[in-house]
PDB file with one MODEL, atoms N, CA, C and O in Angstrom:
MODEL        1
ATOM      1  N   MET A   1     -59.351  -7.823  16.850  1.00  0.00           N
ATOM      2  CA  MET A   1     -59.921  -8.546  15.591  1.00  0.00           C
ATOM      3  C   MET A   1     -61.189  -8.052  15.254  1.00  0.00           C
ATOM      4  O   MET A   1     -61.531  -7.905  14.081  1.00  0.00           O
ATOM      5  N   GLN A   2     -61.957  -7.768  16.281  1.00  0.00           N
ATOM      6  CA  GLN A   2     -63.541  -7.262  16.208  1.00  0.00           C
ATOM      7  C   GLN A   2     -63.084  -5.935  15.345  1.00  0.00           C
ATOM      8  O   GLN A   2     -63.483  -5.779  14.192  1.00  0.00           O
ATOM      9  N   GLY A   3     -62.275  -5.059  15.952  1.00  0.00           N
ATOM     10  CA  GLY A   3     -62.175  -3.594  15.196  1.00  0.00           C
ATOM     11  C   GLY A   3     -61.972  -3.923  13.643  1.00  0.00           C
ATOM     12  O   GLY A   3     -62.677  -3.342  12.817  1.00  0.00           O
ATOM     13  N   ALA A   4     -61.058  -4.806  13.267  1.00  0.00           N
ATOM     14  CA  ALA A   4     -60.625  -5.017  11.829  1.00  0.00           C
ATOM     15  C   ALA A   4     -61.893  -5.166  11.141  1.00  0.00           C
ATOM     16  O   ALA A   4     -62.234  -4.441  10.206  1.00  0.00           O
ATOM     17  N   TYR A   5     -62.714  -6.286  11.701  1.00  0.00           N
ATOM     18  CA  TYR A   5     -63.970  -6.729  11.084  1.00  0.00           C
ATOM     19  C   TYR A   5     -64.806  -5.415  10.911  1.00  0.00           C
ATOM     20  O   TYR A   5     -65.174  -5.066   9.789  1.00  0.00           O
ATOM     21  N   ASP A   6     -65.105  -4.681  12.052  1.00  0.00           N
ATOM     22  CA  ASP A   6     -65.910  -3.690  11.536  1.00  0.00           C
ATOM     23  C   ASP A   6     -65.520  -2.712  10.742  1.00  0.00           C
ATOM     24  O   ASP A   6     -66.336  -2.120  10.036  1.00  0.00           O
ATOM     25  N   PHE A   7     -63.990  -2.358  10.752  1.00  0.00           N
ATOM     26  CA  PHE A   7     -63.493  -1.678   9.748  1.00  0.00           C
ATOM     27  C   PHE A   7     -63.712  -2.013   8.280  1.00  0.00           C
ATOM     28  O   PHE A   7     -63.850  -1.176   7.388  1.00  0.00           O
ATOM     29  N   LYS A   8     -63.728  -3.371   8.129  1.00  0.00           N
ATOM     30  CA  LYS A   8     -63.908  -3.831   6.815  1.00  0.00           C
ATOM     31  C   LYS A   8     -65.481  -3.514   6.395  1.00  0.00           C
ATOM     32  O   LYS A   8     -65.791  -3.172   5.253  1.00  0.00           O
ATOM     33  N   ILE A   9     -66.179  -3.633   7.192  1.00  0.00           N
ATOM     34  CA  ILE A   9     -67.788  -3.630   7.041  1.00  0.00           C
ATOM     35  C   ILE A   9     -67.972  -1.981   6.709  1.00  0.00           C
ATOM     36  O   ILE A   9     -68.665  -1.539   5.792  1.00  0.00           O
ATOM     37  N   THR A  10     -67.316  -1.307   7.515  1.00  0.00           N
ATOM     38  CA  THR A  10     -67.553   0.258   7.115  1.00  0.00           C
ATOM     39  C   THR A  10     -67.033   0.635   5.801  1.00  0.00           C
ATOM     40  O   THR A  10     -67.643   1.481   5.147  1.00  0.00           O
ATOM     41  N   ASN A  11     -65.814   0.016   5.283  1.00  0.00           N
ATOM     42  CA  ASN A  11     -65.233   0.334   4.094  1.00  0.00           C
ATOM     43  C   ASN A  11     -66.198  -0.239   3.072  1.00  0.00           C
ATOM     44  O   ASN A  11     -66.448   0.545   2.157  1.00  0.00           O
ATOM     45  N   ASP A  12     -66.754  -1.330   3.014  1.00  0.00           N
ATOM     46  CA  ASP A  12     -67.779  -2.026   2.299  1.00  0.00           C
ATOM     47  C   ASP A  12     -68.918  -0.832   1.964  1.00  0.00           C
ATOM     48  O   ASP A  12     -69.079  -0.413   0.818  1.00  0.00           O
ATOM     49  N   HIS A  13     -69.538  -0.436   2.897  1.00  0.00           N
ATOM     50  CA  HIS A  13     -70.649   0.329   2.739  1.00  0.00           C
ATOM     51  C   HIS A  13     -70.137   1.660   2.313  1.00  0.00           C
ATOM     52  O   HIS A  13     -70.869   2.280   1.541  1.00  0.00           O
ATOM     53  N   LEU A  14     -68.955   2.246   2.691  1.00  0.00           N
ATOM     54  CA  LEU A  14     -68.749   3.398   2.096  1.00  0.00           C
ATOM     55  C   LEU A  14     -68.310   3.218   0.351  1.00  0.00           C
ATOM     56  O   LEU A  14     -68.566   4.100  -0.470  1.00  0.00           O
ATOM     57  N   GLY A  15     -67.699   2.077   0.041  1.00  0.00           N
ATOM     58  CA  GLY A  15     -67.734   1.910  -1.302  1.00  0.00           C
ATOM     59  C   GLY A  15     -68.838   1.577  -2.105  1.00  0.00           C
ATOM     60  O   GLY A  15     -68.793   1.544  -3.335  1.00  0.00           O
ATOM     61  N   ILE A  16     -69.993   1.290  -1.312  1.00  0.00           N
ATOM     62  CA  ILE A  16     -71.173   1.005  -2.022  1.00  0.00           C
ATOM     63  C   ILE A  16     -71.820   2.395  -2.062  1.00  0.00           C
ATOM     64  O   ILE A  16     -72.445   2.598  -3.103  1.00  0.00           O
ATOM     65  N   ALA A  17     -71.819   3.319  -1.246  1.00  0.00           N
ATOM     66  CA  ALA A  17     -72.293   4.760  -1.056  1.00  0.00           C
ATOM     67  C   ALA A  17     -71.644   5.401  -2.239  1.00  0.00           C
ATOM     68  O   ALA A  17     -72.330   6.054  -3.025  1.00  0.00           O
ATOM     69  N   CYS A  18     -70.196   5.228  -2.428  1.00  0.00           N
ATOM     70  CA  CYS A  18     -69.518   6.008  -3.583  1.00  0.00           C
ATOM     71  C   CYS A  18     -70.056   5.604  -5.009  1.00  0.00           C
ATOM     72  O   CYS A  18     -70.126   6.452  -5.899  1.00  0.00           O
ATOM     73  N   GLN A  19     -70.448   4.247  -5.220  1.00  0.00           N
ATOM     74  CA  GLN A  19     -71.006   3.710  -6.474  1.00  0.00           C
ATOM     75  C   GLN A  19     -72.321   4.451  -6.671  1.00  0.00           C
ATOM     76  O   GLN A  19     -72.659   4.945  -7.747  1.00  0.00           O
ATOM     77  N   GLN A  20     -73.087   4.494  -5.469  1.00  0.00           N
ATOM     78  CA  GLN A  20     -74.493   5.209  -5.878  1.00  0.00           C
ATOM     79  C   GLN A  20     -74.523   6.613  -6.371  1.00  0.00           C
ATOM     80  O   GLN A  20     -75.249   7.115  -7.229  1.00  0.00           O
ATOM     81  N   ILE A  21     -73.356   7.264  -5.474  1.00  0.00           N
ATOM     82  CA  ILE A  21     -73.095   8.707  -5.710  1.00  0.00           C
ATOM     83  C   ILE A  21     -72.811   8.855  -7.158  1.00  0.00           C
ATOM     84  O   ILE A  21     -73.484   9.551  -7.918  1.00  0.00           O
ATOM     85  N   CYS A  22     -71.686   8.097  -7.520  1.00  0.00           N
ATOM     86  CA  CYS A  22     -71.182   8.182  -8.852  1.00  0.00           C
ATOM     87  C   CYS A  22     -72.376   8.020  -9.891  1.00  0.00           C
ATOM     88  O   CYS A  22     -72.503   8.834 -10.806  1.00  0.00           O
ATOM     89  N   GLN A  23     -73.214   6.988  -9.735  1.00  0.00           N
ATOM     90  CA  GLN A  23     -74.488   6.696 -10.665  1.00  0.00           C
ATOM     91  C   GLN A  23     -75.202   7.648 -10.643  1.00  0.00           C
ATOM     92  O   GLN A  23     -75.754   7.891 -11.716  1.00  0.00           O
ATOM     93  N   ILE A  24     -75.477   8.492  -9.581  1.00  0.00           N
ATOM     94  CA  ILE A  24     -76.385   9.663  -9.334  1.00  0.00           C
ATOM     95  C   ILE A  24     -76.037  10.718 -10.149  1.00  0.00           C
ATOM     96  O   ILE A  24     -76.811  11.273 -10.928  1.00  0.00           O
ATOM     97  N   ARG A  25     -74.534  11.082  -9.923  1.00  0.00           N
ATOM     98  CA  ARG A  25     -73.928  12.219 -10.703  1.00  0.00           C
ATOM     99  C   ARG A  25     -73.799  11.771 -12.288  1.00  0.00           C
ATOM    100  O   ARG A  25     -73.904  12.660 -13.133  1.00  0.00           O
ATOM    101  N   LYS A  26     -73.603  10.581 -12.653  1.00  0.00           N
ATOM    102  CA  LYS A  26     -73.768  10.319 -14.342  1.00  0.00           C
ATOM    103  C   LYS A  26     -75.067  10.760 -14.555  1.00  0.00           C
ATOM    104  O   LYS A  26     -75.211  11.667 -15.374  1.00  0.00           O
ATOM    105  N   MET A  27     -76.154  10.260 -13.929  1.00  0.00           N
ATOM    106  CA  MET A  27     -77.454  10.346 -14.426  1.00  0.00           C
ATOM    107  C   MET A  27     -77.726  12.067 -14.354  1.00  0.00           C
ATOM    108  O   MET A  27     -78.233  12.520 -15.380  1.00  0.00           O
ATOM    109  N   VAL A  28     -77.524  12.772 -13.574  1.00  0.00           N
ATOM    110  CA  VAL A  28     -77.854  14.022 -13.585  1.00  0.00           C
ATOM    111  C   VAL A  28     -77.002  14.633 -14.603  1.00  0.00           C
ATOM    112  O   VAL A  28     -77.524  15.579 -15.193  1.00  0.00           O
ATOM    113  N   LYS A  29     -75.530  14.240 -15.031  1.00  0.00           N
ATOM    114  CA  LYS A  29     -75.049  15.005 -16.220  1.00  0.00           C
ATOM    115  C   LYS A  29     -75.752  14.553 -17.470  1.00  0.00           C
ATOM    116  O   LYS A  29     -75.787  15.367 -18.393  1.00  0.00           O
ATOM    117  N   GLU A  30     -76.336  13.344 -17.646  1.00  0.00           N
ATOM    118  CA  GLU A  30     -76.793  12.872 -18.763  1.00  0.00           C
ATOM    119  C   GLU A  30     -78.172  13.411 -18.960  1.00  0.00           C
ATOM    120  O   GLU A  30     -78.685  13.392 -20.078  1.00  0.00           O
ATOM    121  N   GLY A  31     -78.870  13.953 -17.782  1.00  0.00           N
ATOM    122  CA  GLY A  31     -80.137  14.467 -17.739  1.00  0.00           C
ATOM    123  C   GLY A  31     -80.259  15.879 -18.168  1.00  0.00           C
ATOM    124  O   GLY A  31     -81.325  16.326 -18.592  1.00  0.00           O
ATOM    125  N   LYS A  32     -78.882  16.782 -18.036  1.00  0.00           N
ATOM    126  CA  LYS A  32     -78.887  17.979 -18.256  1.00  0.00           C
ATOM    127  C   LYS A  32     -78.554  18.382 -19.838  1.00  0.00           C
ATOM    128  O   LYS A  32     -78.531  19.564 -20.182  1.00  0.00           O
TER     129      LYS A  32
ENDMDL
END
C-alpha cells in the first residue's frame, strides 16, 4: 500500500513538472 501511495505522489509531481515545462515552451514560442 505504501508503494502505491508513493507512486501516486511521484505521478502528481511529474504532472506538475510537465505543466510547467509546457508553460515555459509556450512562453518561448510566443517570445520568438
